[in-house]
N, C-alpha and C positions, 0 to 999 in steps of 0.2 A: 524364528530367531530371533534374539534379542542380539543388539550391536549396542555397542560405550561410540560417543561422540562427544564433540567438542560443539559446541556454538558460541558464538558472540555475537549478542544476542544487545543489541542498543545498550552497544560500549561494555557490559558484563557478560564474563567469560561462564558458560555452564555446562558441565559435564550430565550427560545422560545417557539412562538406558532405554532405545526404543525398539520398538517390534519393524520386523524387516517391511511390513506393508504399512508403517504408519507413515503420512504424509508430513511436512515441516509444519502446515495449518495445523494438524492432530496436536503436534508437538507444542508447538506454540500457544495456542489455546488452552490444550488438557494438560502438560505438566509445567509451563510459566506462567498459564491466568493471563496470555496477553487478549482477551478477546475483544480487542480493537480491531482484529484481524478478522473480518466474517467466514463464514461456512457458509454459501451461497450453492452454487450449481454441483457442488464435488466434481467439474470436467474440464475447469476451465474454460468457459462461457461467457460467468457472468463478473469476472472481475475484482467481488468484494474484500479477495481474500489475496490481493497485492500488496508483494511488499518488496523491498530490495535486497538482495542477495549478493553480496560482493558488487555493492553500489549498479548493478541492474536489475532493472524492475523486472518480477517473476510472478507468477501465480502460486503461489503457495501449498496450494489442492494440488498441484500436478508433480511437486518434487519429494523424493520420496524423504526423512530425514537422515538415512545413512547416506544420502548421497551428498549433502550437504555437510558432512563432519568437516570440522575446520574452519567453517565459512561463519563471513560476517553477513549479521541478516540487522538491518534495519525495519522495524514495525511503527505504523503509524502511532503509536505512543511515543516512541523514538524522536520520531520524527516532529512531537509534538514538544518532548522536554529539547529538545536542542533548540526551539525557538528559529531558526533557522527561514522555516516558511511559516510563519506567525503571520505577516499580510496574506497567504492565500488564505489560512483560516479564517480572516480575519476580513477577506473577500467572498469566501463561502457566504457567510454571514449577512452579510450586507444584502447579495444580491439572490438570500435566500436556495443555496446551491442546494441545501439539504430540505427533505420534509421529515422521513421516518428517520434517517440519521443510518438506515442498513448500510447504503452501497459508499456513504461519505468519505469511510479511511479507502478503500478503492482508490476512488478518484482523489482524494486528496495526495498520497502515493503518486500514482501516476502521472496527475500535474504539477506534483514538487520534481520528477524526474525530466519531466519537458522543458521544466524552468529551468531547471538545473544544466543542461545542455542546449538549452536556445532561449534567451532571459528576453529576447522579442518575439514571438514566434503569434503567426499571424494565423487570422482566425480558420480557414482551411487546416493548419497544421495543427491548432488545439483539438480541433474535432478529429484528428487521425490517430492524434494520441491518448486520446479517450474512448476510442473506437471499440476497446474492449472492456470497457466498463458499462454495464446496464442499472439502469434507473429505472424504477418502476412507479413512481412520484411525481417526479419535476417537469417529465418535459427537458430539458436540456438545457434551456436558453439560461437559466440561474446560474448554471454552474459552468457555461464557456464566457457564462459574464462575469463570472468569477475568477477564472484564470485569466482573462484580458487584462482585468481590475490589474488581479498582482501582479503582471507580466509589468505592466506601468509603477505599480511600485515598488516595485524591486530595482530599478534602474536606478 
C-alpha cells in the first residue's frame, strides 16, 4: 500500500509517495539521496542510521516512513549545513574519531544530541550517550576524546 507523506528534512519540505513497509532510512537514502545516514544493521543495533526526528535522536531503520508524516527530520547533512556543530566535526578530525567513516554520521548525530542537552558531559555520560553506536575501526578512544574536546570548545 502506498502513502502520501510530507517530511520536513533539513529545512526543506518534501511530499513523497512511500510504501507501507519503507523505513525512514529507505526514504532518506533512496528517494531523497541523503546517503550520509548509513544503512548498517537494519535492526536498531549499530546506530549508523541515527537522525533527529522532531528534535529527538532516533534510529531511522526502526521508523516507518508513513509514521513520520509531517515530522521534522535532521540528518548529518543538515547538521553539517547548520554549522552549529562544526566544532564537533573539527574535534572528530583532530582526534581521529573516524577511520573508515561508516559509523561517523551516527556518532555525530548522537554526540550533537548529547551536547545540545548537556553542554558539559562527563566521560561516563558521553559513553552512555554513545552506547547505541558501534564502530568497527577506532576502538572508541578518539571518538570519546572528540566529544570531550567539542564540549570544551562549545562552552
